[in-house]
Phi, psi and omega in degrees: 000320180297319180296320180296317179296318178297318179297317180297318179297315179298317179300319179297313181297318180297315179298321178299319178298314182299314181299315181298318180296317180296316180298320180297318181294321182296327184278345189261070175278326176230074188289147173266174176299321179297323178299316183293319178296326177295320179294320178299313179299318180297319178299320180293323178294329182289348180300330183279354180239320181199118177294325182299313180291322178300316180295316180299316179294321178298320179292329176297317179298319179298315180300317180292322179294323178296318180298321183278347180058040178258109187298314182299315180294318180297318179299315180295323181290320176298315181298316181299317180292325176299318178296318180300313178298325179296313180299329180285342183091009177270078192291326179297314179295320178300313180299319181300312183285331172297319177300316179299315180297317182299320178302315183290319179295327178292325179299317182268357178069036181274089186297322183298312181288332174298318177297319181295315179296320178300315176297324178294323175300318178301319180297317179298314180298321179295316181297330183262013173080011179262075191290327179295317178293323179300313182293326176299316180293320179298320180297318177298317181296319179300316181298319179293314182293323178295321178295324181270354185055047183263095187296315182299318178296318179298318179299318178298320179292319176302319179299317182289322178295321175303321178297322178295314178298324179295319177296324179280006175065028173256084191291325181296314178295322178300312179298322179301315179289324177297321179295320177300314179297318182300316180300317181292316181296324177294317178298319182277354182058040179267087185293323183303309182277338172298322177300322179294318179298313180299322178301314180292322177297319178300322179296317179296318177302321178296315180295335177276000180085009180266072192292321180292318175299317179301315180300315182296320179295318180295321177295323176296318178297320179297319179298314179295319181294324178297331180280321190215010188261185181259155179296322181298318179289329177299323177298320178298317182296319178298322177299313180297322177296322176300317178298316182295313180297323178296317179293331180273006177079030178237072187295330181295312177297321179300316181294324178300314180291325177295320179295320176298318178298316182296319178302315181294314185290325176290322178299318182271357186055045182277081187298322188301325185266355186290323183301311180297322180295314181298323179296316180296318179297323177299317180294318181294315180295328176295318180293335177271006178063028173261077193290322179295314178296322180298313181296324178300320180285328173301316181293319177298320179297316180298313182297317181295314182294318182293318183287341182245015176056039176270078194296312182299316178293325178295320177302311181295323178298314178305316184293311182295321180292324178297320177296318178300314181295325177296317179295330179274005177064029172261073193292318182298315179293323179298316180296321181296322179286328176294323177296318177300318179298314183294323178297315179292322181299316181296318182292322179291318179298322178297320179293317184296321188265013182296155182298324182297315180296316180299318181295316184288324178294325177297320179300322181291327180293323186216060183297322180290319179298325179295321180297318178296321180296321178299319178297319178296321179295321178297318178297320179297321179295322178295321178292324179296328179295342181269011178293175183293176183297335183300323181264345186298317183291331178293316179297316180300313180298318180297318179297316180299314179298318179296314179297320178298317179296318179297317180298318180295316180298314179298317180298315178298321179296315180298316180297320180296318178295321179298315179297319180298319179295320180295318178298317180295321177299315179296319180294324177300315180293321179297318179298316179297320180291332179292332184291328183294307178297327178299313181289318181299321180302312180297319183291315180295327176298321179295317180298317179302320180296319178299316183294315180297329178273009180056036176259069191292323179297317179293323178296318180294317178299316181297317182295322179296314179294322179299318181300317179296316182293317181296322178301316178295319180296317180297322178292318182290327185293344178277349183254145176283329178222147173229166179292154179300322179299316180298317180298316183289322178296317178298319180295319179295319178298321181295314182295319179299320179294318181293328180299331179294333182284330188256148184281333181274159180272122181256118179274133174226152186215134176253130178238108186249131177303131184293343179275359183266129172269106187293337180273341183267320183282138179243150181219161174297136184287150173057034180271330181279330187305317181300326182284328173293318177301318179301317180298318183290314187273303186272337181278356174080013183294330183292348180250010185248142181283333182251032185300136183211139175232132176240133176242117181246132179236126182214171175261146175291168183300324179274002178057032178248358181219149173260128184251123175257133173232123179244113185243132173232166179249037180282204187277347178093165187295310186297316180294321178298319178298316180300315181294323178296321180292316182295318183271353182056040177278157184280157176288145182300117178294318183298321179295317179300318179297316180298317179294324175296323179295323177297316179298318180295317179301315181293330177293320186276334190250144175286332176266120190271151173264130182252145186221135177222142180231118187232131170280119186300338180292332179287341178271318181213125190302324185274004178265157174221158179116189185226142175243116175255124179234128172218146181244140180240130176307133185297126175224147180234163177298137176252130180289000000 
């Protein structure tokens, strides 16, 4: 009965979240910055009930921030979604959105958030076993936080460095850093992160065999977490309590806490922590002599760890399962799992003890002392330069050789970049030339269809218009840039020509910012055409009675970019993909070429071209169609 009531309560809360999110979207036709920040906050609150809904809401905030072109809001929305993916254990997605956030924070010069993102990268690297990269990121974050005198950030980094030392089995150093973090969090009255520090200290106490002390520390952490913590961290504490009770010979209590942990992690889809939980449950069930249930959890632990690259937990699973199999007198199978354990153990130890990790951990222990040592070494080098003539010629020769090597490396680098630019220029021309036969093929196919249907007047009209359009395209394809007016005229000719092929009337409209001089501004030729073609062919407009395409051209707020928006009311991206899969139709060649041209442009230019493709249904349920947005750095004709 208790389980049924809990399920009903959770279902009600979950439905309330969904309704609120939907209602919020319907009301935000012209959102303000405060509206978007409210959505970000709401997405973060949803982490405790459903990561899927939290992620969907976070992506909604990103879409709205992109529309408003607000860098600060966009940076915060990317960062928030990165944190959500991290809590879920989807580290690749988390890293991707952190990178996006970092780009935006660098644009506005937000040093504090640059430090936070840098520290978050370190956490991801630590979770995935890349300890050298983790420590590199922590060192960068420390330098930023010390410069800003950001105490809370420093405490967080101390906490993470302690975690690295704990993984490297140096418990004393780990405790030292945990104590540093604990002192700062107590001063700042940060209960949420104080609970995390206590949790880690409790784990070390457990590893030292102080099970009763570990239990008391974990219970203290749970009490603080219940007041101000997150559901995800509560699951970790329950796992640790399960370990402590099991070690103290109380398997029933241990199993109760493990079950609570499992409920939380399955609710949150917390993949990262499930492997360790399943292994502990297997051990507890074995002590209760429930051998079939125990083996089932050993297998679940192995499958979970292997499928999610949880190497350290997989190593421990192999070892514990081999002992279980030995007790069950399955000796051959036990030996095979012991071999697997030893192979993973050797590879992990090699990673832990690498020179890079050793060097970087030393830097974390005494970063200030190293700076002083560097100054002393520089003074020593200056004094060495004052040695007698016997050593002077050796130093001179070394300097000359070093400068010569640097000059050669720089020269090779410059030549390589020059060759790369030439290759990109040639590829750009090849791509432009590819668009002509692609377009001609479609057009000649239409003319052939008119002739076969004995619609000779229409075929003649189509051929005449095609000749005019092709002439313009051939002239434009020789140029890297054309005027905006030329680009729009070519696009209008193309749409008019395509309308002759289709039986329904396709409405199209150009909306140009009145502040734009169409003859002065230049853009890459034929860049908009592939996306219009996609709307007509793949977006289903040719089969719709109310088919419509809008092309909007405007200047960005800082007047440094030209913004193109191509909106259609077709079936949308997702539906088009489904139909392509069902019909096994080919991917649009013209779109692929256009996207390649964007990549080449960004490679060659310091000012980047940005591109976004959005299914309107993801913004508002009752909408249909596709929104293509791309921005081009503002350029004008030069005399």
